[in-house]
Every structure is written in structure tokens, then in C-alpha cells.
C-alpha positions as CSV (number, residue, x, y, z in Angstrom):
1,M,0.0,0.0,0.0
2,T,2.8,2.4,0.8
3,A,4.5,1.6,-2.6
4,L,1.2,2.3,-4.4
5,M,0.7,5.6,-2.5
6,A,4.2,6.6,-3.4
7,A,3.6,5.8,-7.0
8,V,0.4,7.9,-6.9
9,M,2.3,10.8,-5.4
10,G,4.8,10.6,-8.2
11,A,2.1,10.6,-10.8
12,V,0.5,13.6,-9.2
13,L,3.8,15.5,-9.3
14,L,4.3,14.4,-12.9
15,G,0.8,15.7,-13.8
16,M,1.3,19.0,-12.0
17,R,4.6,19.6,-13.7
18,R,2.8,20.1,-17.0
19,N,0.7,22.9,-15.6
20,Y,3.4,24.7,-13.6
21,P,5.5,27.6,-14.9
22,S,8.6,26.5,-16.7
23,G,10.7,28.5,-14.3
24,I,9.9,26.1,-11.5
25,Q,12.6,23.4,-11.9
26,G,13.0,20.0,-10.3
27,L,9.4,18.7,-10.5
28,L,10.3,15.9,-12.9
29,L,13.0,14.6,-10.6
30,W,10.7,14.9,-7.6
31,A,8.0,12.9,-9.5
32,L,10.4,10.1,-10.4
33,A,11.8,9.8,-6.9
34,P,8.8,8.2,-5.2
35,M,8.2,6.1,-8.3
36,A,11.7,4.7,-8.0
37,C,11.0,3.9,-4.3
38,A,7.7,2.2,-5.2
39,A,9.5,0.2,-7.9
40,S,12.0,-1.1,-5.3
41,A,9.0,-2.5,-3.3
42,G,7.9,-4.3,-6.4
43,V,11.3,-5.8,-6.8
44,Y,11.5,-6.9,-3.2
45,A,8.1,-8.5,-3.6
46,A,9.6,-11.0,-6.1
47,H,11.4,-12.7,-3.1
48,G,11.7,-16.4,-3.9
49,L,11.0,-15.9,-7.6
50,L,14.4,-14.5,-8.7
51,P,17.9,-14.9,-7.4
52,E,18.4,-13.2,-4.1
53,I,21.4,-11.2,-5.2
54,L,19.5,-9.8,-8.2
55,I,16.5,-8.8,-6.1
56,A,18.6,-7.2,-3.4
57,Q,20.9,-5.2,-5.6
58,T,18.1,-4.1,-8.0
59,G,15.9,-3.1,-5.0
60,N,18.9,-1.3,-3.3
61,A,19.8,0.5,-6.5
62,L,16.2,1.8,-6.9
63,L,16.1,3.0,-3.3
64,L,19.4,4.8,-3.7
65,T,18.1,6.2,-7.0
66,G,14.9,7.5,-5.3
67,C,16.9,9.1,-2.5
68,G,19.2,10.8,-5.0
69,L,16.3,12.0,-7.2
70,F,14.7,13.7,-4.2
71,Y,18.0,15.4,-3.5
72,F,18.7,16.4,-7.2
73,G,15.1,17.7,-7.6
74,T,15.6,20.0,-4.6
75,Q,19.0,21.2,-6.1
76,R,17.2,22.0,-9.4
77,F,14.3,23.6,-7.5
78,L,16.6,25.9,-5.5
79,E,18.7,26.5,-8.6
80,R,21.8,24.9,-7.2
81,P,24.4,22.8,-9.1
82,V,23.2,19.2,-9.5
83,T,25.9,16.9,-8.1
84,W,24.7,13.7,-9.7
85,R,28.2,12.6,-10.8
86,F,29.5,12.7,-7.2
87,W,26.5,10.9,-5.7
88,G,26.3,8.5,-8.6
89,G,29.9,7.5,-8.0
90,I,29.2,6.9,-4.3
91,A,26.1,4.8,-5.1
92,L,28.0,2.6,-7.6
93,L,30.8,2.1,-5.0
94,S,28.3,1.2,-2.4
95,L,26.5,-1.3,-4.7
96,A,29.9,-2.8,-5.6
97,L,30.8,-3.4,-1.9
98,L,27.3,-4.8,-1.3
99,T,27.8,-7.3,-4.1
100,W,31.1,-8.4,-2.5
101,F,29.3,-9.1,0.7
102,F,26.8,-11.2,-1.1
103,I,29.6,-13.3,-2.4
104,R,31.0,-13.5,1.1
105,P,27.7,-13.2,3.0
106,D,27.3,-10.9,6.0
107,Y,24.0,-9.2,6.2
108,R,25.2,-6.9,9.0
109,V,27.9,-5.4,6.9
110,R,25.5,-4.9,4.0
111,M,23.1,-3.2,6.3
112,V,25.8,-0.8,7.6
113,L,27.0,0.0,4.1
114,F,23.5,0.6,2.7
115,T,22.2,2.7,5.7
116,G,25.5,4.7,5.7
117,T,25.2,5.6,2.1
118,M,21.5,6.6,2.5
119,T,22.2,8.6,5.6
120,A,24.9,10.6,3.8
121,C,22.6,11.5,1.0
122,V,19.7,12.3,3.3
123,L,21.8,14.6,5.5
124,A,23.2,16.3,2.4
125,H,19.6,16.9,1.3
126,A,18.7,18.3,4.7
127,R,21.7,20.5,4.8
128,L,20.8,22.0,1.4
129,L,17.3,22.8,2.6
130,L,18.6,24.3,5.8
131,W,21.1,26.5,4.1
132,H,19.1,27.6,1.1
133,G,15.5,26.3,1.2
134,A,14.5,27.6,4.6
135,R,15.9,31.0,3.7
136,T,14.4,31.4,0.3
137,E,11.1,29.5,0.6
138,R,10.2,30.8,4.1
139,G,7.3,28.4,4.3
140,F,6.0,25.4,6.2
141,A,6.8,23.0,3.4
142,A,10.6,23.5,3.5
143,W,10.6,22.8,7.3
144,L,8.4,19.8,6.8
145,C,11.0,18.3,4.4
146,I,13.8,19.2,6.7
147,A,12.1,17.5,9.7
148,T,11.3,14.4,7.6
149,L,14.9,14.1,6.3
150,L,16.4,14.5,9.8
151,L,13.9,11.9,11.2
152,Q,14.8,9.6,8.2
153,A,18.5,10.0,9.0
154,V,18.0,9.1,12.7
155,V,16.1,6.0,11.7
156,L,18.8,5.0,9.2
157,V,21.6,5.5,11.8
158,L,19.7,3.6,14.5
159,R,19.1,0.7,12.1
160,G,22.7,0.5,11.0
161,A,23.9,0.6,14.6
162,A,21.4,-2.0,15.8
163,T,22.2,-4.6,13.2
164,F,25.1,-6.0,15.2
165,W,22.7,-6.6,18.2
166,V,19.6,-7.9,16.4
167,D,20.8,-9.5,13.2
168,T,23.0,-12.4,12.4
169,A,25.4,-12.8,9.5
170,D,22.9,-15.0,7.5
171,A,19.8,-12.9,8.3
172,S,17.7,-11.2,5.5
173,R,15.5,-8.2,5.1
174,F,12.5,-10.4,5.8
175,T,13.7,-11.6,9.1
176,P,10.7,-10.9,11.5
177,T,12.3,-8.6,14.1
178,F,10.7,-5.5,15.7
179,V,13.7,-3.4,14.7
180,Q,13.5,-4.4,11.0
181,N,9.7,-3.9,10.9
182,A,10.0,-0.5,12.5
183,Y,12.8,0.5,10.1
184,I,10.8,-0.5,7.0
185,A,7.6,1.2,8.2
186,S,9.3,4.5,9.2
187,Y,11.2,4.6,6.0
188,C,8.1,4.0,3.9
189,F,6.3,6.7,5.9
190,S,9.1,9.2,5.4
191,V,9.0,8.7,1.6
192,L,5.3,9.6,1.6
193,L,5.9,12.6,3.9
194,L,8.8,13.8,1.8
195,S,6.6,13.5,-1.3
196,V,3.9,15.6,0.4
197,G,6.6,18.1,1.4
198,V,8.0,18.7,-2.1
199,L,4.5,18.9,-3.4
200,L,3.8,21.7,-0.9
201,M,7.1,23.4,-1.7
202,S,6.1,23.5,-5.4
203,S,2.7,24.8,-4.6
204,E,4.1,27.5,-2.3
205,R,6.5,28.6,-5.1
206,V,3.5,28.9,-7.5
207,R,1.7,31.1,-4.9
208,Q,4.8,33.2,-4.6
209,E,4.9,33.6,-8.4
210,F,1.3,34.8,-8.5
211,E,2.0,37.2,-5.6
212,L,5.0,38.6,-7.4
213,L,2.9,39.1,-10.6
214,A,0.2,40.8,-8.5
215,T,2.6,43.2,-6.7
216,R,5.4,43.8,-9.2
217,D,5.4,45.7,-12.4
218,V,6.6,43.2,-15.0
219,L,8.7,45.8,-17.0
220,T,10.5,47.6,-14.2
221,G,10.3,45.3,-11.3
222,A,8.9,48.1,-9.2
223,L,5.8,47.8,-7.1
224,T,2.6,48.1,-8.9
225,R,0.4,51.2,-8.2
226,R,-1.9,49.2,-6.1
227,A,0.9,47.5,-4.1
228,L,2.6,50.9,-3.7
229,L,-0.5,52.6,-2.4
230,Q,-1.1,49.8,0.0
231,A,2.4,50.0,1.3
232,G,2.2,53.7,1.5
233,G,-1.0,53.5,3.5
234,E,0.6,51.2,6.0
235,E,3.6,53.5,6.4
236,F,1.3,56.5,6.8
237,D,-0.7,54.7,9.6
238,R,2.6,53.9,11.2
239,W,3.6,57.6,11.1
240,R,0.3,58.6,12.6
241,R,0.5,56.0,15.3
242,Y,4.2,56.2,16.3
243,E,5.1,59.6,14.8
244,H,8.1,58.1,12.9
245,P,9.2,60.4,10.1
246,L,7.8,59.6,6.6
247,S,8.7,61.1,3.3
248,L,8.1,60.2,-0.4
249,L,9.4,61.3,-3.7
250,L,7.4,61.7,-6.9
251,L,9.7,61.2,-9.9
252,D,9.0,61.9,-13.6
253,L,11.4,61.0,-16.4
254,D,12.1,64.1,-18.4
255,H,10.9,64.3,-22.0
256,F,9.9,60.6,-22.1
257,K,7.2,61.2,-24.7
258,Q,9.9,62.4,-27.1
259,V,11.8,59.1,-26.5
260,N,8.7,57.1,-27.6
261,D,8.1,59.4,-30.6
262,R,11.7,59.3,-31.9
263,H,12.8,55.8,-31.0
264,G,9.7,53.8,-30.5
265,H,8.0,52.1,-27.6
266,L,10.4,49.2,-27.4
267,V,13.3,51.6,-26.7
268,G,11.0,53.5,-24.3
269,D,10.5,50.3,-22.4
270,R,14.2,49.8,-22.2
271,V,14.6,53.4,-20.9
272,L,12.0,52.7,-18.2
273,A,13.6,49.4,-17.1
274,G,17.1,50.9,-17.1
275,S,16.0,53.9,-15.1
276,A,14.2,51.8,-12.5
277,A,17.4,49.7,-12.1
278,A,19.5,52.9,-11.6
279,I,17.0,54.3,-9.1
280,R,16.8,51.1,-7.1
281,A,20.6,51.0,-6.8
282,A,20.6,54.5,-5.2
283,L,18.0,53.5,-2.5
284,R,18.3,52.0,0.9
285,G,17.1,48.6,1.7
286,T,14.0,50.0,3.5
287,D,13.0,52.3,0.7
288,R,10.3,51.2,-1.7
289,L,10.1,52.0,-5.4
290,G,6.8,51.9,-7.2
291,R,5.6,52.7,-10.7
292,Y,2.9,55.3,-10.2
293,G,1.9,55.4,-13.9
294,G,3.6,55.7,-17.3
295,E,7.0,57.3,-16.7
296,E,6.1,58.4,-13.1
297,F,7.6,56.6,-10.1
298,V,7.0,57.0,-6.4
299,I,9.6,56.3,-3.8
300,L,8.5,55.7,-0.2
301,L,11.1,56.7,2.4
302,P,10.1,55.3,5.8
303,S,11.8,56.8,8.9
304,T,13.1,59.7,6.8
305,G,12.7,63.4,7.6
306,A,12.6,66.4,5.2
307,D,16.4,67.0,4.9
308,A,17.2,63.3,4.5
309,A,14.4,63.0,1.9
310,R,16.0,65.9,-0.1
311,A,19.4,64.2,0.1
312,S,17.8,60.9,-1.2
313,A,16.1,62.7,-4.0
314,E,19.4,64.3,-5.1
315,R,21.2,61.0,-4.9
316,V,18.5,59.4,-7.2
317,R,18.7,62.3,-9.6
318,T,22.5,62.0,-9.8
319,A,22.3,58.2,-10.2
320,L,20.1,58.6,-13.2
321,L,22.5,61.1,-14.8
322,A,25.4,58.8,-14.2
323,H,23.6,55.7,-15.5
324,E,25.0,54.5,-18.8
325,P,22.2,53.0,-20.9
326,A,22.7,50.2,-23.4
327,P,23.8,51.0,-27.0
328,G,20.9,52.5,-28.9
329,V,19.1,53.6,-25.7
330,P,19.1,57.4,-25.0
331,P,20.0,58.7,-21.6
332,C,17.4,60.4,-19.5
333,S,17.1,62.7,-16.4
334,A,14.3,63.2,-14.0
335,S,12.4,65.9,-12.1
336,I,11.6,65.0,-8.5
337,G,9.1,66.4,-6.1
338,V,9.7,65.8,-2.4
339,A,7.0,65.7,0.3
340,W,7.0,64.6,4.0
341,A,4.4,63.9,6.6
342,Q,3.3,67.0,8.6
343,P,0.8,67.6,11.4
344,G,-2.7,67.8,10.0
345,D,-2.1,65.3,7.2
346,T,-5.1,62.9,7.0
347,S,-3.9,60.3,4.4
348,L,-1.2,59.3,2.0
349,D,-3.1,61.3,-0.8
350,T,-2.1,64.5,1.1
351,L,1.6,63.7,0.7
352,L,1.1,62.7,-2.9
353,A,-0.7,65.9,-3.7
354,R,2.1,68.0,-2.2
355,A,4.8,65.9,-4.0
356,D,2.9,66.5,-7.2
357,V,2.9,70.2,-6.8
358,A,6.7,70.1,-6.0
359,L,7.2,67.9,-9.1
360,Y,5.5,70.4,-11.5
361,R,7.5,73.2,-9.9
362,A,10.7,71.3,-10.7
363,K,9.5,70.9,-14.3
364,A,8.6,74.6,-14.6
365,N,12.1,75.5,-13.3
366,G,13.9,73.7,-16.0
367,R,13.6,70.0,-15.2
368,N,16.4,67.7,-14.0
369,R,16.1,69.1,-10.5
370,V,14.6,68.4,-7.0
371,E,11.9,70.6,-5.5
């Protein structure tokens, strides 16, 4: 039943892969992993029908393959180098040693070799998720996979250590001992739990992709107008509640309409994208850049007073002038209006209106300036 459920989980992952964005990698390897583990159960079920060495080595190879595929799928998913050559070499060496101890039978040594190889792969997988997955995914699924892998490693280590107390040299995997039964059951359960974990990780990544599309302007990478106004409203409420300084900049690229008229909208898009990148490089980590509309951008400056806001605006203006666009893309400058929260302000719209007045004053005074 466990093998059938693992095969079903693999089929589900395989089917979901067709409907997921191509940017989400590793789903194919994740889908094949539980299928390989399920296939090993089918091979072991042929006990008594085929030579023992053929059954054992084929089943062991499929289990090692399933363990490796889970690991390699996570490497692809997290966009890390896939170390299949290294682990493939370790697996082949392990299988070769296992074969030798079939020729000179000792079940206990085979158990230590197999559980040791599996433990090394499982711990490497857990380490990868701890160092990269838990930081980038920030969700329940990554921690579920980490907990499952660590539990799996503990079970493997205990089984390998216990073999010298509960097994004999001529024992087999079907010897009815409590330790062996607990080992098989816990390992099968961990395969299912890991399959669920990677399925949840892929689903969380899809959700993150949709959230990114909903809050980020595709062309410039800046916040969308809606996301910007929401973030600005939250910052305004924080200012009103805690009286932390709050400023914003309203920025308009100078003569952008002429860029579109002379060079076309494709070049205009490249100007917008390059300008947004130059602006972002001049901001602090806490500042938020949003596309307000067309060639207008708003920059939220939390915990920033009037003088610091003017300095930030000048830094952004200078960064745009120093930005070297790609060949065939004209340079551009910007006019910037500065506003900051003051007693009596009732909403973020008040700051935006003041910044808009300052922006038009900068345009009237010759553009490429801060007001």
C-alpha cells in the first residue's frame, strides 16, 4: 500500500509539472523519486522468484536512486548545481561493496553499508534545505521536508547501529524482528511525507509567483500602483500612530514622450527598465520603489525626515544622470518632487498631492532638478 501511494504521489507531481510555470525546476526529478522507491518495493516482492542477489541489488539500487532523485530535484528547484556525478559514484561504489558481501555473505555489513550511504545522501539533502531552502522559501513545506529528512537520517543511523545486536550474518530483510519492521515502516512513511513536502514546496512557489505578478510591475520590477498605495497607506498609519518620520518622492522622467516618438515604444520600455534599475541602486534597503503610472515613479522613504528626503532625491537624480544606458538607448534625467508627513495630514493622498505640486515646480524651473 505504501508503494502504491508513493507511485500515486509521483504521478500527481508528474501531472502538476505540465501545468506549472517552466521557471519552476526539479518537478520531474521529484516525480520520479517516489516512483523509484515504489518500484523497489515491487522488486523486493519478487522474493523467492528470482535470485536473491538480483532482487537485493536491484531493489537497493532503486532505493538509492529514489533518495538521490529527491535530492537532485531540490537542487534544481533551488537553482543549485546538481551533483549527480559525485553521488552516482558513491552509489556505484556502495553497490559494488554490497555485491562483494553477497559473495562472502554478511547481512550486518551490508546493512551498515546501505544505511550509511543513504544517511549521507539524506543529511546532504537536509543541509541543502537548511542553508538555502529555509531561507528562500520561508514556508511550512521546507521545514516539513527538513524535519522528515532528519527523522529519516535518525532511523537509518539507528538501524545501522542496531544490526550487530539484532541480526545475524545470515539474516535477511524479511527476518521478522521488531527493529526491522519499525525500520521499514518508518522509511516508507518518510518517503510519503517527503513527497507531500516537495508537493507543498512547489505549490508555495506557484503562490509566490502569483503574488509577485500581483505586486510587481513586469517591465521595471517596481511595485505596482496598487501595491505601492497599500504599502504607503501602511507607512502613513505607522507615522500617525508612532510619529516616525515619513517622506516620499514623486519622480517623472524628463521628455519621455519624445523618446517614444523618436525611438519607438520598445526603446522607451528599455529606458523605463534601465531607469528603474538605476533608481533602485541608489535607494536604501528599507525604501520602496513603485511605478505610479507611465514614466512616473513614487519612492517611499520610511523613517526619513525632510532633509534626508531631499538628500535621497538628489542621490537618485545624480544616479540617473550617471547611468550609462545600453547602446541605442538614449540617456534620461528626472524631475523630482519631495514631500514629507506633517501635522494635519489625513492620508497618503495628502503627501502625494504635495509631492505632485513640487514635481510640477521642478518641471517649470527647467527639469532635472529636485523641489
